[in-house]
mmCIF file of the C-alpha atoms, coordinates in Angstrom:
data_MODEL
# 
_entry.id   MODEL 
# 
loop_
_atom_site.group_PDB 
_atom_site.id 
_atom_site.type_symbol 
_atom_site.label_atom_id 
_atom_site.label_alt_id 
_atom_site.label_comp_id 
_atom_site.label_asym_id 
_atom_site.label_entity_id 
_atom_site.label_seq_id 
_atom_site.pdbx_PDB_ins_code 
_atom_site.Cartn_x 
_atom_site.Cartn_y 
_atom_site.Cartn_z 
_atom_site.occupancy 
_atom_site.B_iso_or_equiv 
_atom_site.pdbx_formal_charge 
_atom_site.auth_seq_id 
_atom_site.auth_comp_id 
_atom_site.auth_asym_id 
_atom_site.auth_atom_id 
_atom_site.pdbx_PDB_model_num 
ATOM 1   C CA . MET A 1 1   ? 102.070 129.396 86.628 1.00 0.00 ? 1   MET A CA 1 
ATOM 2   C CA . SER A 1 2   ? 104.817 128.685 84.118 1.00 0.00 ? 2   SER A CA 1 
ATOM 3   C CA . ARG A 1 3   ? 106.260 131.362 81.887 1.00 0.00 ? 3   ARG A CA 1 
ATOM 4   C CA . MET A 1 4   ? 105.875 130.889 78.144 1.00 0.00 ? 4   MET A CA 1 
ATOM 5   C CA . LYS A 1 5   ? 107.988 132.467 75.475 1.00 0.00 ? 5   LYS A CA 1 
ATOM 6   C CA . THR A 1 6   ? 105.756 134.488 73.180 1.00 0.00 ? 6   THR A CA 1 
ATOM 7   C CA . HIS A 1 7   ? 106.846 132.506 70.144 1.00 0.00 ? 7   HIS A CA 1 
ATOM 8   C CA . ASP A 1 8   ? 105.633 129.287 71.858 1.00 0.00 ? 8   ASP A CA 1 
ATOM 9   C CA . VAL A 1 9   ? 101.991 130.453 71.900 1.00 0.00 ? 9   VAL A CA 1 
ATOM 10  C CA . GLN A 1 10  ? 99.905  129.246 68.995 1.00 0.00 ? 10  GLN A CA 1 
ATOM 11  C CA . SER A 1 11  ? 96.223  129.815 68.473 1.00 0.00 ? 11  SER A CA 1 
ATOM 12  C CA . THR A 1 12  ? 93.562  128.130 66.457 1.00 0.00 ? 12  THR A CA 1 
ATOM 13  C CA . PRO A 1 13  ? 90.697  130.170 64.975 1.00 0.00 ? 13  PRO A CA 1 
ATOM 14  C CA . GLY A 1 14  ? 87.772  130.112 67.369 1.00 0.00 ? 14  GLY A CA 1 
ATOM 15  C CA . GLU A 1 15  ? 89.886  128.910 70.272 1.00 0.00 ? 15  GLU A CA 1 
ATOM 16  C CA . GLU A 1 16  ? 89.737  131.023 73.416 1.00 0.00 ? 16  GLU A CA 1 
ATOM 17  C CA . MET A 1 17  ? 92.959  131.230 75.383 1.00 0.00 ? 17  MET A CA 1 
ATOM 18  C CA . VAL A 1 18  ? 92.930  132.597 78.925 1.00 0.00 ? 18  VAL A CA 1 
ATOM 19  C CA . PHE A 1 19  ? 96.083  133.406 80.874 1.00 0.00 ? 19  PHE A CA 1 
ATOM 20  C CA . ALA A 1 20  ? 95.405  134.008 84.553 1.00 0.00 ? 20  ALA A CA 1 
ATOM 21  C CA . PRO A 1 21  ? 97.604  136.682 86.146 1.00 0.00 ? 21  PRO A CA 1 
ATOM 22  C CA . SER A 1 22  ? 99.764  135.915 89.140 1.00 0.00 ? 22  SER A CA 1 
ATOM 23  C CA . ALA A 1 23  ? 98.305  136.810 92.552 1.00 0.00 ? 23  ALA A CA 1 
ATOM 24  C CA . SER A 1 24  ? 100.812 139.650 93.040 1.00 0.00 ? 24  SER A CA 1 
ATOM 25  C CA . PHE A 1 25  ? 99.958  141.117 89.621 1.00 0.00 ? 25  PHE A CA 1 
ATOM 26  C CA . ALA A 1 26  ? 96.214  140.844 90.289 1.00 0.00 ? 26  ALA A CA 1 
ATOM 27  C CA . GLU A 1 27  ? 96.603  142.626 93.654 1.00 0.00 ? 27  GLU A CA 1 
ATOM 28  C CA . LYS A 1 28  ? 98.076  145.678 91.917 1.00 0.00 ? 28  LYS A CA 1 
ATOM 29  C CA . SER A 1 29  ? 95.579  145.799 89.055 1.00 0.00 ? 29  SER A CA 1 
ATOM 30  C CA . LEU A 1 30  ? 93.117  148.655 88.645 1.00 0.00 ? 30  LEU A CA 1 
ATOM 31  C CA . ILE A 1 31  ? 90.231  146.249 88.042 1.00 0.00 ? 31  ILE A CA 1 
ATOM 32  C CA . SER A 1 32  ? 90.332  143.458 90.590 1.00 0.00 ? 32  SER A CA 1 
ATOM 33  C CA . SER A 1 33  ? 87.739  141.049 89.200 1.00 0.00 ? 33  SER A CA 1 
ATOM 34  C CA . VAL A 1 34  ? 85.495  140.221 86.276 1.00 0.00 ? 34  VAL A CA 1 
ATOM 35  C CA . ASP A 1 35  ? 82.527  141.344 88.402 1.00 0.00 ? 35  ASP A CA 1 
ATOM 36  C CA . GLU A 1 36  ? 84.121  144.747 88.929 1.00 0.00 ? 36  GLU A CA 1 
ATOM 37  C CA . TYR A 1 37  ? 84.776  145.009 85.190 1.00 0.00 ? 37  TYR A CA 1 
ATOM 38  C CA . LYS A 1 38  ? 81.126  144.198 84.440 1.00 0.00 ? 38  LYS A CA 1 
ATOM 39  C CA . LYS A 1 39  ? 79.949  146.870 86.915 1.00 0.00 ? 39  LYS A CA 1 
ATOM 40  C CA . MET A 1 40  ? 82.229  149.429 85.299 1.00 0.00 ? 40  MET A CA 1 
ATOM 41  C CA . TRP A 1 41  ? 81.047  148.465 81.815 1.00 0.00 ? 41  TRP A CA 1 
ATOM 42  C CA . LYS A 1 42  ? 77.394  148.759 82.888 1.00 0.00 ? 42  LYS A CA 1 
ATOM 43  C CA . LYS A 1 43  ? 78.024  152.204 84.381 1.00 0.00 ? 43  LYS A CA 1 
ATOM 44  C CA . SER A 1 44  ? 79.791  153.303 81.178 1.00 0.00 ? 44  SER A CA 1 
ATOM 45  C CA . ILE A 1 45  ? 76.667  152.404 79.197 1.00 0.00 ? 45  ILE A CA 1 
ATOM 46  C CA . GLU A 1 46  ? 73.981  153.602 81.625 1.00 0.00 ? 46  GLU A CA 1 
ATOM 47  C CA . ARG A 1 47  ? 75.701  156.730 83.021 1.00 0.00 ? 47  ARG A CA 1 
ATOM 48  C CA . PRO A 1 48  ? 78.428  157.622 80.504 1.00 0.00 ? 48  PRO A CA 1 
ATOM 49  C CA . ASP A 1 49  ? 78.952  161.225 81.676 1.00 0.00 ? 49  ASP A CA 1 
ATOM 50  C CA . GLU A 1 50  ? 79.592  160.086 85.234 1.00 0.00 ? 50  GLU A CA 1 
ATOM 51  C CA . PHE A 1 51  ? 81.769  157.147 84.182 1.00 0.00 ? 51  PHE A CA 1 
ATOM 52  C CA . TRP A 1 52  ? 83.969  159.033 81.690 1.00 0.00 ? 52  TRP A CA 1 
ATOM 53  C CA . GLY A 1 53  ? 84.198  162.020 84.025 1.00 0.00 ? 53  GLY A CA 1 
ATOM 54  C CA . GLU A 1 54  ? 85.614  159.729 86.708 1.00 0.00 ? 54  GLU A CA 1 
ATOM 55  C CA . MET A 1 55  ? 88.024  158.126 84.224 1.00 0.00 ? 55  MET A CA 1 
ATOM 56  C CA . ALA A 1 56  ? 89.201  161.549 83.045 1.00 0.00 ? 56  ALA A CA 1 
ATOM 57  C CA . GLU A 1 57  ? 90.154  162.454 86.615 1.00 0.00 ? 57  GLU A CA 1 
ATOM 58  C CA . ASN A 1 58  ? 93.042  159.974 86.240 1.00 0.00 ? 58  ASN A CA 1 
ATOM 59  C CA . ILE A 1 59  ? 94.921  162.321 83.923 1.00 0.00 ? 59  ILE A CA 1 
ATOM 60  C CA . ASP A 1 60  ? 96.153  165.843 84.540 1.00 0.00 ? 60  ASP A CA 1 
ATOM 61  C CA . TRP A 1 61  ? 94.057  168.665 83.095 1.00 0.00 ? 61  TRP A CA 1 
ATOM 62  C CA . PHE A 1 62  ? 95.341  172.208 82.739 1.00 0.00 ? 62  PHE A CA 1 
ATOM 63  C CA . LYS A 1 63  ? 91.689  173.324 82.666 1.00 0.00 ? 63  LYS A CA 1 
ATOM 64  C CA . LYS A 1 64  ? 88.832  171.052 83.673 1.00 0.00 ? 64  LYS A CA 1 
ATOM 65  C CA . TRP A 1 65  ? 86.092  170.491 81.121 1.00 0.00 ? 65  TRP A CA 1 
ATOM 66  C CA . ASP A 1 66  ? 82.687  172.158 81.245 1.00 0.00 ? 66  ASP A CA 1 
ATOM 67  C CA . LYS A 1 67  ? 80.784  169.142 79.966 1.00 0.00 ? 67  LYS A CA 1 
ATOM 68  C CA . VAL A 1 68  ? 81.842  165.499 79.523 1.00 0.00 ? 68  VAL A CA 1 
ATOM 69  C CA . GLU A 1 69  ? 79.946  164.892 76.285 1.00 0.00 ? 69  GLU A CA 1 
ATOM 70  C CA . GLU A 1 70  ? 77.552  166.638 73.986 1.00 0.00 ? 70  GLU A CA 1 
ATOM 71  C CA . PHE A 1 71  ? 76.235  165.367 70.680 1.00 0.00 ? 71  PHE A CA 1 
ATOM 72  C CA . ASP A 1 72  ? 73.519  165.736 68.074 1.00 0.00 ? 72  ASP A CA 1 
ATOM 73  C CA . PHE A 1 73  ? 72.919  162.934 65.580 1.00 0.00 ? 73  PHE A CA 1 
ATOM 74  C CA . LYS A 1 74  ? 69.693  164.365 64.164 1.00 0.00 ? 74  LYS A CA 1 
ATOM 75  C CA . ASP A 1 75  ? 69.945  167.960 62.960 1.00 0.00 ? 75  ASP A CA 1 
ATOM 76  C CA . ASN A 1 76  ? 73.408  169.463 63.138 1.00 0.00 ? 76  ASN A CA 1 
ATOM 77  C CA . LEU A 1 77  ? 75.682  166.417 63.360 1.00 0.00 ? 77  LEU A CA 1 
ATOM 78  C CA . PHE A 1 78  ? 78.398  166.946 65.973 1.00 0.00 ? 78  PHE A CA 1 
ATOM 79  C CA . ILE A 1 79  ? 80.105  165.144 68.825 1.00 0.00 ? 79  ILE A CA 1 
ATOM 80  C CA . ARG A 1 80  ? 82.117  166.875 71.560 1.00 0.00 ? 80  ARG A CA 1 
ATOM 81  C CA . TYR A 1 81  ? 83.948  165.290 74.456 1.00 0.00 ? 81  TYR A CA 1 
ATOM 82  C CA . PHE A 1 82  ? 85.343  167.186 77.447 1.00 0.00 ? 82  PHE A CA 1 
ATOM 83  C CA . ASP A 1 83  ? 84.377  170.498 75.862 1.00 0.00 ? 83  ASP A CA 1 
ATOM 84  C CA . GLY A 1 84  ? 86.237  173.449 77.335 1.00 0.00 ? 84  GLY A CA 1 
ATOM 85  C CA . GLY A 1 85  ? 88.913  171.227 78.861 1.00 0.00 ? 85  GLY A CA 1 
ATOM 86  C CA . ARG A 1 86  ? 92.608  171.674 78.155 1.00 0.00 ? 86  ARG A CA 1 
ATOM 87  C CA . LEU A 1 87  ? 95.239  169.031 78.513 1.00 0.00 ? 87  LEU A CA 1 
ATOM 88  C CA . ASN A 1 88  ? 98.659  168.223 77.119 1.00 0.00 ? 88  ASN A CA 1 
ATOM 89  C CA . ALA A 1 89  ? 99.119  164.650 75.901 1.00 0.00 ? 89  ALA A CA 1 
ATOM 90  C CA . SER A 1 90  ? 102.917 164.849 76.111 1.00 0.00 ? 90  SER A CA 1 
ATOM 91  C CA . TYR A 1 91  ? 102.716 166.054 79.702 1.00 0.00 ? 91  TYR A CA 1 
ATOM 92  C CA . ASN A 1 92  ? 100.370 163.208 80.647 1.00 0.00 ? 92  ASN A CA 1 
ATOM 93  C CA . CYS A 1 93  ? 102.401 160.534 78.867 1.00 0.00 ? 93  CYS A CA 1 
ATOM 94  C CA . LEU A 1 94  ? 105.831 161.714 79.940 1.00 0.00 ? 94  LEU A CA 1 
ATOM 95  C CA . ASP A 1 95  ? 106.443 164.834 82.023 1.00 0.00 ? 95  ASP A CA 1 
ATOM 96  C CA . ARG A 1 96  ? 104.219 164.010 84.980 1.00 0.00 ? 96  ARG A CA 1 
ATOM 97  C CA . HIS A 1 97  ? 106.188 160.798 85.543 1.00 0.00 ? 97  HIS A CA 1 
ATOM 98  C CA . LEU A 1 98  ? 109.460 162.704 85.984 1.00 0.00 ? 98  LEU A CA 1 
ATOM 99  C CA . LYS A 1 99  ? 108.402 164.014 89.408 1.00 0.00 ? 99  LYS A CA 1 
ATOM 100 C CA . GLY A 1 100 ? 108.389 160.736 91.307 1.00 0.00 ? 100 GLY A CA 1 
ATOM 101 C CA . TRP A 1 101 ? 109.616 157.180 91.436 1.00 0.00 ? 101 TRP A CA 1 
ATOM 102 C CA . ARG A 1 102 ? 108.886 156.475 87.753 1.00 0.00 ? 102 ARG A CA 1 
ATOM 103 C CA . ARG A 1 103 ? 111.573 158.812 86.391 1.00 0.00 ? 103 ARG A CA 1 
ATOM 104 C CA . ASN A 1 104 ? 114.088 155.944 86.169 1.00 0.00 ? 104 ASN A CA 1 
ATOM 105 C CA . LYS A 1 105 ? 111.564 153.262 85.222 1.00 0.00 ? 105 LYS A CA 1 
ATOM 106 C CA . ALA A 1 106 ? 111.029 151.988 81.679 1.00 0.00 ? 106 ALA A CA 1 
ATOM 107 C CA . ALA A 1 107 ? 108.779 154.301 79.682 1.00 0.00 ? 107 ALA A CA 1 
ATOM 108 C CA . LEU A 1 108 ? 109.347 152.741 76.263 1.00 0.00 ? 108 LEU A CA 1 
ATOM 109 C CA . ILE A 1 109 ? 110.503 149.243 75.434 1.00 0.00 ? 109 ILE A CA 1 
ATOM 110 C CA . TRP A 1 110 ? 111.143 148.723 71.736 1.00 0.00 ? 110 TRP A CA 1 
ATOM 111 C CA . GLN A 1 111 ? 111.513 145.230 70.316 1.00 0.00 ? 111 GLN A CA 1 
ATOM 112 C CA . GLY A 1 112 ? 112.863 144.839 66.821 1.00 0.00 ? 112 GLY A CA 1 
ATOM 113 C CA . GLU A 1 113 ? 113.469 142.015 64.438 1.00 0.00 ? 113 GLU A CA 1 
ATOM 114 C CA . PRO A 1 114 ? 115.611 140.050 64.991 1.00 0.00 ? 114 PRO A CA 1 
ATOM 115 C CA . LEU A 1 115 ? 114.557 139.700 68.631 1.00 0.00 ? 115 LEU A CA 1 
ATOM 116 C CA . GLU A 1 116 ? 118.058 140.635 69.808 1.00 0.00 ? 116 GLU A CA 1 
ATOM 117 C CA . ASP A 1 117 ? 117.428 144.198 68.601 1.00 0.00 ? 117 ASP A CA 1 
ATOM 118 C CA . SER A 1 118 ? 115.851 146.019 71.510 1.00 0.00 ? 118 SER A CA 1 
ATOM 119 C CA . LYS A 1 119 ? 116.041 149.363 73.247 1.00 0.00 ? 119 LYS A CA 1 
ATOM 120 C CA . THR A 1 120 ? 114.647 150.605 76.547 1.00 0.00 ? 120 THR A CA 1 
ATOM 121 C CA . TYR A 1 121 ? 114.180 154.260 77.490 1.00 0.00 ? 121 TYR A CA 1 
ATOM 122 C CA . THR A 1 122 ? 113.415 155.423 81.010 1.00 0.00 ? 122 THR A CA 1 
ATOM 123 C CA . TYR A 1 123 ? 111.031 158.347 81.425 1.00 0.00 ? 123 TYR A CA 1 
ATOM 124 C CA . LEU A 1 124 ? 114.043 160.590 82.036 1.00 0.00 ? 124 LEU A CA 1 
ATOM 125 C CA . GLN A 1 125 ? 115.887 159.365 78.919 1.00 0.00 ? 125 GLN A CA 1 
ATOM 126 C CA . LEU A 1 126 ? 112.759 159.617 76.789 1.00 0.00 ? 126 LEU A CA 1 
ATOM 127 C CA . HIS A 1 127 ? 112.129 163.147 78.043 1.00 0.00 ? 127 HIS A CA 1 
ATOM 128 C CA . SER A 1 128 ? 115.650 164.116 76.961 1.00 0.00 ? 128 SER A CA 1 
ATOM 129 C CA . GLU A 1 129 ? 115.049 162.684 73.459 1.00 0.00 ? 129 GLU A CA 1 
ATOM 130 C CA . VAL A 1 130 ? 111.670 164.421 73.175 1.00 0.00 ? 130 VAL A CA 1 
ATOM 131 C CA . CYS A 1 131 ? 113.245 167.760 74.173 1.00 0.00 ? 131 CYS A CA 1 
ATOM 132 C CA . LYS A 1 132 ? 115.990 167.315 71.560 1.00 0.00 ? 132 LYS A CA 1 
ATOM 133 C CA . PHE A 1 133 ? 113.420 166.683 68.846 1.00 0.00 ? 133 PHE A CA 1 
ATOM 134 C CA . ALA A 1 134 ? 111.262 169.596 70.022 1.00 0.00 ? 134 ALA A CA 1 
ATOM 135 C CA . ASN A 1 135 ? 114.302 171.846 69.644 1.00 0.00 ? 135 ASN A CA 1 
ATOM 136 C CA . VAL A 1 136 ? 114.907 170.507 66.121 1.00 0.00 ? 136 VAL A CA 1 
ATOM 137 C CA . LEU A 1 137 ? 111.319 171.392 65.219 1.00 0.00 ? 137 LEU A CA 1 
ATOM 138 C CA . LYS A 1 138 ? 111.681 174.831 66.818 1.00 0.00 ? 138 LYS A CA 1 
ATOM 139 C CA . GLY A 1 139 ? 114.834 175.388 64.799 1.00 0.00 ? 139 GLY A CA 1 
ATOM 140 C CA . MET A 1 140 ? 112.855 174.598 61.651 1.00 0.00 ? 140 MET A CA 1 
ATOM 141 C CA . GLY A 1 141 ? 110.349 177.330 62.524 1.00 0.00 ? 141 GLY A CA 1 
ATOM 142 C CA . VAL A 1 142 ? 107.563 175.130 63.906 1.00 0.00 ? 142 VAL A CA 1 
ATOM 143 C CA . LYS A 1 143 ? 105.397 177.081 66.339 1.00 0.00 ? 143 LYS A CA 1 
ATOM 144 C CA . LYS A 1 144 ? 102.651 176.229 68.832 1.00 0.00 ? 144 LYS A CA 1 
ATOM 145 C CA . GLY A 1 145 ? 99.512  175.175 66.973 1.00 0.00 ? 145 GLY A CA 1 
ATOM 146 C CA . ASP A 1 146 ? 101.342 174.063 63.813 1.00 0.00 ? 146 ASP A CA 1 
ATOM 147 C CA . ARG A 1 147 ? 100.605 170.581 62.530 1.00 0.00 ? 147 ARG A CA 1 
ATOM 148 C CA . VAL A 1 148 ? 103.596 168.374 61.803 1.00 0.00 ? 148 VAL A CA 1 
ATOM 149 C CA . SER A 1 149 ? 103.695 165.024 60.062 1.00 0.00 ? 149 SER A CA 1 
ATOM 150 C CA . VAL A 1 150 ? 106.772 162.829 60.340 1.00 0.00 ? 150 VAL A CA 1 
ATOM 151 C CA . TYR A 1 151 ? 107.410 159.565 58.529 1.00 0.00 ? 151 TYR A CA 1 
ATOM 152 C CA . LEU A 1 152 ? 109.946 157.260 60.150 1.00 0.00 ? 152 LEU A CA 1 
ATOM 153 C CA . PRO A 1 153 ? 110.687 153.561 59.874 1.00 0.00 ? 153 PRO A CA 1 
ATOM 154 C CA . MET A 1 154 ? 109.727 151.303 62.779 1.00 0.00 ? 154 MET A CA 1 
ATOM 155 C CA . ILE A 1 155 ? 112.555 152.355 65.067 1.00 0.00 ? 155 ILE A CA 1 
ATOM 156 C CA . PRO A 1 156 ? 112.495 153.369 68.741 1.00 0.00 ? 156 PRO A CA 1 
ATOM 157 C CA . GLU A 1 157 ? 113.083 157.000 67.802 1.00 0.00 ? 157 GLU A CA 1 
ATOM 158 C CA . LEU A 1 158 ? 109.661 157.006 66.168 1.00 0.00 ? 158 LEU A CA 1 
# 
């Protein structure tokens, strides 16, 4: 399979483009075939608690959930997912990868315009930047549970 530059790909409305993965890429994929995908999709529709419970096992939980989903669309409108569970998104996206072989692998690849503007952070480098920013927030008096909104331009530090 030849490699295309992204700016060489053009599409026409209604045209379906399919790019087959290389054999080595396909071997490492989490879903090995279209049939497997269809089975997973069917399970997600027919047995959603079981399916999403299995998917949730792929991330680290500080406290496992009591119930995968609970909802009421008739009387008292509410939707709850993984009720009673506790997790930390930052830990799952970053910290857990510092323990093993990923620590020096690319965690964030930023591509700017012009295309020559780019920046790559390993998990270890990104962790260092996140800790610096966390300390800035702490220094400003931000505490656990506070909500913070930050507006930044489209830069890798975002």
